[in-house]
N, C-alpha and C positions, 0 to 999 in steps of 0.2 A: 612842633616837630620833635622836641625832646621827649615828649610822652610816647610818640610812636617808636622811637629808637629804644627807649627803656623797656617797652613791652615786647619788642621783637625777640629777645632772648627768653622770654617767659612762655613762648609757644609750647603747647603741650605735644609731647612726642607720643607716637602710637605704640602701644604695647602689643605683644603677640596675643592673639586670641586663643581661647581654649582649643578651638579646632586646629589652629596652626601647630600648637604644641602637641596635640594628640597625633596629628598626621606625621609630624617629624619623629616622634617616638616609634610609630609603626614602621616608618622607613628604616630607622636604625636597628630596631630590635624585634620587630613583628610581635611575637607573643611573649617575649622575654623582657629582661631589664636592660636599659641602656644607661651609660654613665652621663651624669648631668653635664660634664664638660664637653662630651660629644654633641649633646643637644645644643649647647652654647655655640659650638663651632658651626653647626648647621644654621643657626639663627643669628649669625654675626651682625646682621643689619640693625639689631636692637641692642640697646645698652644692657650691661650686665644687671643693673638694678631693676630695670623694667622686666627683664627676663625672669629674675628671681621672684619678683612680685607676681608675675603671671603664673609661674609654677606653683607658688604658694596658694594663689587663688584657685587653680585647678585642683590642688590637693584638698583644699577646704570644701570644694564642691564634690569631693569624692570621685573625681574623674581619673586621677592618677594616684599611684602608690609611691611613696618616697621612702627609700631605705638607706640608712647610713651604715657603713662598715667600720670596724675598729680603726682602720687606717685613715679614716676621715673622708673617704670618697662617698659620693651620693649617687644612688642608682634610682632610676624611675621606670615605672611600668604602668600600663593601663589597667584600670579596674573594669569590672563588668559594666558599670555605668559609663565608663569612658569608651568602651567598645560599642555600647549602644549609641552614644553620640556620634562616634566615628562612622558607624554603619549608616546612620541617618543622613549623612552628608550626600 
C-alpha cells in the first residue's frame, strides 16, 4: 500500500502539444506576435514549467519564433513551418 501512495504524486502531467500552442497563438495574434503571458493565461490548465518546456520545444522545432524585448517581455509568433502545421490540422 505504501508503494501505491508514494507513486501517486509522481504521475506525469500532460504538457500542451505543439498544435495547442500554435492554435492559441493564432487565436491571440493571428499573423502577428502575442505576449507569452497572454498565452499562459489562455493555457491556464497547464503548469508554468510545462508550458515553458512546450514553448521551448516548439521553438526548437522551428514552429514558433520567440522574441525578447529590452523590457524583459517575451513575444511569440508562428513561423512558416508553424503555419504549415496549423493549416494541416
